[in-house]
N, C-alpha and C positions, 0 to 999 in steps of 0.2 A: 552355321550349317543347318540343313533341314533335316535330322534326322527323323525316320518314321518312328514313332515310339512302337458287386455287381456278379453277376453271372453270367455265364454265355447266353446269346439267345435261343429260342426254341427252334427246333429243326425246320418248322414251318416259318417260312419267311413274312405270314401274315400278319405277325405283331407287330411289322415295320410298315404297314399298308393304311392309307386312309379307309375307313370302314364304308364298303360299297364300291371300291375300287373295280374296273374292270381289268385289272390288270393281269397279264401274262397269255393273254390271247396270241399275243406274237402276230408275224405275219402270215397269210391265209394261203399264199401261192407256194408254199414251201421255199427250201433255200434256192436263192439265184447264183447266177455265176459271176458277180460282180466285184469278188474279192480283190482282183489284181487288175481289171481292166480299166482303161482310161479314157474311154470315150464312147460315143453312141448311145443309144437308149439303154435303160435299165430293162429287165426282162417283164417289168410291171408297165412297161409302156410309156412311164416318166422319163422326161429327158435327164441325160446325164450333166448336170450342171455342177462343174466343179470348180468354176471359176469363183471371183468374190461379186460383188452387185454390179461392176463395171465388165466382167467378163475377161478380166486379163490376169486371172491365176491369183488372185488375191485370197482375203479370208473366206473359206466355204461360206457360203449361203445355207441358211436352215435347209433346204431342198437337197444341196448336194451333199450334206452329211449325213442324210436318211436315203439316199438312193446313190447309183452310180459307183464309182471307185471307193474302195476303202482306202487305200495308200495315199491318195492325193489329200484329201480331206484330212486324214489324219497326222501327215505332216505339215499339212496347212494348219493346222491346229498348233502341231507340236513345236515346230523351229522359232514361232516367236515366245512361245513359252520359255524354251531354252535360252533365248536372249535375254528375256525377262529376268529369269533365274540367274543368269550369267552377270547381268546388270545390278542385281539383288546382292551377289557375292561379291561384285566390285566395291559395293559398300563398304563390306568386312576386309576387302582387301587392299584398298586404299588406306582405311584405320590402320590396318597392320602393319604395310610399308610406313607410314608416317611417325606410327607409335613405337615400332622397331627402332627408329632413329632416335627415339626419346629415352627407351630403357627396355630391357628384356621383362622387368616387372611390369611394365604397362600392358605389354602384350598380354602376360600371365592375367591381368586384370580385366581384360576383356573377353577373355575364354572364360573367367570366372562369374562374370557379369552376364553372359549370354543365356545360360539356362534359367537363371533367376528372373531375368527379364521375359524370357519366353513362357515362365509358367503363368504369370499374368495374362501375357497376350493371348494365350491359349484358350483362356477361360471365354472369352469374346470371337476369339478366331473360329471355332467350331459353327458359328452362324452364319459366318460368311460362306461356310463351305454348304452349307444348308440353303442359303440365296442362290447359289451356282448350281446346284441340283434342281431346284424348282426351276427357275430360269430354263434351264437347258431341256426339261419335261415339258413344260409349258410351249416352250418354241417349238418343240419337235411335233406336238400335237395343235399346233396353230391357235394356241390360246395365248394371243398379243396382249390382250387386257391383262389377263391373268399375271402374265410374266412382269407386266410395267408394276402392277400392285406389290407382289411379293417384293420386286427391287425395292420399292418405296420402304416395305415393313423391314425388311433386312438392315437399309440404312438407318431407320429411325432405332431398331433394336440395338445394333452394334454401336451406334454414336453415343446414346446414354449408358450402355457398358464401360465404353472408354472413357468417358469421364470417370465413373467409378473407379476402375482400375488404375487409371492415372493417380488418382489422389491417395488411394490405396497403397500402391506401388510405391510412391514417394516417402510414406512413413513406414512402409515395412522392409526397405532397403536394409537400413544399418542392423538392426535386430537379425534381420536374416542372415546375413553375412556373419554374425558374430557367432551363430549357431554351426557354423562350420569347423569340424575338427582340423583347424590347420597347423601345418608346421611352423613353429616360432617364427622363423624368418619370413616365411611367406603374409603369415598375420600381420607382421609389422611394415612388410613392403608393399605387398600385393593387394590384400584386402580394402584399405583405406583407398587406393586408387580406384578400385571396382566400384565403391559407394559412391565416389564423386560422380562417375561415370553413369551409374543406374540412376541416380537422381535426377539427374537433366534428361534422360530418356523417358523417364515414367511423368516428367509434367508435361512432355509432348507426344503422349500414347495418341490422344483425339487425333493429333494432324498425321501420325502415321497410320491410323486405322482407316482414314478416310481412302487412301490408295488402296489398302487391302480390299476393301468392299468394291470398289470401282471396278479393280481388275477381275475380281470372282465375279461380278455380275456380267462383264463383257465375256468372260469367258464361257460362261453358261449360254449366252447368247450365241457364240460361236465367233465371237470377234476376238483376237488376242493380239493384232496388230495395232490397234489404238493403245491399249494398256503398254505395250512395249516401247512405242513412242514416247508417251507420257514418261514412263521410266527411263528413258535415255536422258530426258531433259532434267528431271531430278538428279540422277549419277552424274551428270556434267556439272551440277552446281555443286554435290557433295565434292567432287574432285577440286574444283576451283577453290570453296572454301577451308577444306583440311588442312591444307599447311598455315595457311595464315592465320585460322582460329587457335590452332594447336601450337603452333611457333610463334606467330607473331613477326615481326623484322629482327629476331635475335637467334644467330645459330638455325635459321630455316633451309634446312637440306634443298628445299627448291631452288632457292638461289644459286647453290653450290651445283646442281645438276644444270643449272642453265648457264653456268660458266664454260662447263665442257662442252657448249654446244657451237660449233663454229658459226660466225657470224654474230649471233647472241653475245657471245662472250666479248666481242669487241665493246660493247654495251657496260661493259664491268657491272655485272649484277651484283657482286659483293658491295661495291661501292654505293648503289643505288639502296640496297638493303641496310646499310650503315646510316644512309640521309634519311629513308624512312623511319629509323628508329630513333635517330637524334631528334626528329621532328614529333613524333609521337610518344615513344618510351614502350610501344606496346611489346611485350615479350611473349604474348600468346596465352590461352589458358589450360595448355596440356591436354591432358585427357578430355576435361569438361571440354575442350573445344570441339574433339571429336565428336561428342555427342551433339553438340550443338550444330555443327554442319550435318549432322544426319537428320535432326529435327527441322533445320531451315529445310533442307532439300526435299524432304517427306511433305513437307507443308505445301510447298510449290504443286508437287505432285497431286495431292490431295483438291487443292484448289482447281487444278486445269481438270481433273475427272469430274468433279461437280458441275463442272460447265459444260462438259461433253454429256453428261447423261441427261442435264436439264435443259439446255439451251441447244442442242445439235438432234440429227437424227439418228445419231450414233447409238447402238445397243438397244435393251428393251425402252419401249415406250414409255417412260415415268415421267410425272408430273408433280407439281406441290400437292395436289390433290391424294395422290398415293402416298402420302406421309402421313394421312389421318390414320391412326391406328384401326387395324381391322384384326378383331380377335381371333377370327379363323385362320387369317394367314399367318398371324405369330405364333397361334399354336404349332401352325405346320412348321414354320421355323424353328421354334424351341424343339417340337418332337423329332426333327431332323439333326438339329445342330447340337443337341445336347449331348447325344453319343459322340459325336466328333469333338465337341470341347472337352468331354471327358478323355477321350482319346488324346487330344493334344496335351491337356494337363498332366496326365499320367506319364505321357511320354516328357514334359518337362520335368515331371518329378524324380523321373528315371536318369535325366540327365545330371539333374542335381545332386543326385545320389553317387552317380558316379563322379561327379566334380568333387565331393565330399569324400571319396575314397583317393582320388589323385592328389587332394592337397596335403594328403599325409606324406607326400613326396617333396622331394627338393625344388626350389625354384625351377630349375632348367627342364625338370620333367614336367610341371605344371604349364610352362610355356611351350614345351613340346608337344604337350597334348592339344592345348589352345590353336597353334599354328599348324599341326597335321589337321585337325577337324577342321580347320579354315580351308584348306587346301582340297580334303575329300569332300568337302560342299561342292567344289567344283566338276566333280567326280560324278556326284547326284544329277548333274543338270540333264544329261541325256534323257536318264530313267525318269526324273521328275518331270521333264516335258512330256512324254508319252503318257507317264499317269496322269498327269493333268487333261490331255488330249482327249484320253480315253475315259475320264469322266463324263466330259460334254459328249462325246459319240455316243457312249452308252446310254447317256441322260436323253438325248435328243431322239435315238431309234427307238429306245422303249417308249418315249412319249408318243412316237409315230405308230407304234404297236410292231415294231419290226426287231423282236428279240433275237430270231435267227442272225440278222446283221450284226446285231452289238455283239452276240457271242463270237461271229467270225472277227471282229474288230478287236476283240481283246487277245485270241490267239495269235493275229499278226503282230500286234504290238508286243506282246510279251515274247515272241520268238527274236523279233527285231532288237529288242532292247537288251536281251542276253547278248547277244552276236556283238553290239554296239559297246557295250558294257566290258567285255571281254577285250576287245582291241582298247580300249581305255586303260584297263588294267596292265596290258604290255607296255604301254607307253608310260605309264605311273613307275613301274617298276625298272624301266631302263633310266628313266631321267630324274630320279627321286632327288638326288643329291642338289645337283645345279639349280632345281626348282626351289627347293626348300631354302637355299642359302641366298637366294636372292632377298628373302623376306627379314633378314636381321643382318645389322650394319655391324660396324665394330665396336659392339656393347659388350660389358662382361657375360660370361656364361656363353656367349653365342656360339663357340665352336662344341660343346656339350650339349646345347639346346639341338643344334642341327644335327649331331649324330642321334640323338634320340627320336627326333621327328622323323628321318630317314627309316629308322629301324620300324617306327608306327606305321608310316605309308605303305611300306613293302608288303608287311604282315596284313595290313587291311585288303591288299588288291587282291586276296582271295577271295574275297566276298562280292566282288565289283558283278559279277553276272547274275549273282541271286538278287542283287540291287535292282537290275534291271526288271527281272520278273515279279518280284514283290510290289515295285512301286505300279506296276501296269493291274495288277489283280489287285489291290488296295482302290485303286482308281475305279475298276470295274464296278465295285461294292458299292463306292460312294455314288457312282454316277446311277446305278439303280435305286438310290435309296436305304440301301442295306449298311447305313451308317453303323449298327450295331455289331455287324460281321467284322467292317474294319475296326473296330474299336478293339475289339476280342483279339484280332489277330496282331495288332500294335502292341498291344501290353503283352501278348504271349514273346512277341520279338524282342521289346526291349527287357521286361522285367525278368523273364525266363533265360532268352537267348544272350542277353548281354549283361544286364546287373548283377544277375545269380553266377554268370561265368566269371566275371571280372571279380566279384567277392572272393568266391574260391579259388581261383587261380592266384591271387595276390596275398590272402590272409589265410588259406588254408594250405595250398601247394606250394605257397612260399617263391611262386615267380620274379616277384618284383615288378618293374615297370612292365617287362615284357608281358605278365599276366595281363595287365590293362590292354595292351595294344593286342593281344589273341582274343581275349573275352569279346573286345568291340566289335571283332571281325565276326563272330559267331551269330549275332542278332540277326541279320537278313538272309544268312543261312536258312535257319529256323523259318523265319517269317515266309520266305517262299515256299517251302517246302510245306506248311500247313495252307496257305493260300491256295496252291494248288489243288490240294486234297479237297479243300472245302468247296473251289467253285467247279470241280469236276461232278460235285453232286448236283448242280444245276438249280439249286433252289434260290438264286439269286437274281433271276430275270423277269420278276413281275415290275411293272412300273408303279410307282408312289401316287401321281396324281389322280383324280379323279378326272372324267370328261370336262373340258373346257365348258364355259359358260354357254347358255343357251344362244346369246346374239355371237357367237364366234363359231364358224363353221369348222367342225373337226376333220381333221386328216383323212382323206380316204383310205378305206383297209385296201391292203394290197390283195 
């Protein structure tokens, strides 16, 4: 799941800008009337180019993001991001489906492993955000050469960090897990499985990071469909590999499911499985197989992404020469990326703290927490899609000196996000139990785990509309380069709204597992309120970048 998680930045946003930036001039013709229209020229005389390069309604070109309709490019960017995140969740869901047939302890293990993995991933993850911001603003300002160069510098920075993170993560896994104040049964059955899973994942971290960088750079450029297609290939591979690497040919549930399909059943899948086991003796790798499947699938996605960036005309114009270190751009990547990295790291630390509280409960509660989080990660998809689309919309429009248009885009997205997430909450409450029950087979503690998970999801549905607003507001701050502001709001959301609430309700008020569920729901409520107040101050709307290089024609003033 992707939960959004030092002193606050000064009231002036100038401390987050490149010295000498001309940011903040905004559009010179005042507000236009393009918030909802879907055709015809913009009021500045520029054509309303809402389609892709081929004019068929594909990914918005840079011009269509900075002129014309707001809704069309917003949703043109957002829906592939939602699909990408849905595919991302599919990794977790497929693992959960198969590991739920292995044991409830295996499901609990991956719920413990995720925040610890995310802690180290977050260290470099902020720098992919920086790359997306810079590419978006240079693209909006028509600084194509600068966009390619910053893309190359982001790739180099994250590649180096990922190697160190993978090595460090492999060796920190078991000591970190030993620090968790676990229930005795959880320590004996769940934590060893989590360690096995985490060690494999950390060895493959560089392969995973390659796709993260590719997706972020393409999003900043305004192309979200290409990463979606690459992600689909990766997930399909993961789905195919998972059952065989987890179970091999011994009690593999895939063969049981195939036996229930008319036509396929005549082939006697059970007999085929028996023959394969007799020939190979392969009984799978258990939870380690799930990790291997993920790494192999991610590696394929990284390979395709590298090829697309360097060997095709997709995305920013990046070449091998752009990989040569440029200290000026690397400094920009670090200046923007460090607050995002701190934000994501403190988010991971908050999740670890929450996990440390949760593991003091029995295995069914731990498993319900992990299962509920994975289901709620589905709920995040519409809000996350709008939030990430907004960071591109805001970045490119501020790069083009259209602060008024960026502001309107944020308001439209926040309203839409709140409405969509309210409908999602209604569906979640109405169908929670049948959805939750799908993810656990006939394993020990399944009924109790399902009962706890149902209660968890229903209580957290109260926050869903607030998630829609908070994700959009955070995306707006990031797109503008205000990564310090996004960091502060995220820290308040997780540490005050969530960690402190869970700690109080569980250990002081004595609410038991219900205190976990209620405390988790309070975080995004607080985050949305703080974000709206901060956004309303209007100090976010300066762009980060300087003018494009002299040999690149800057975008015309409106």
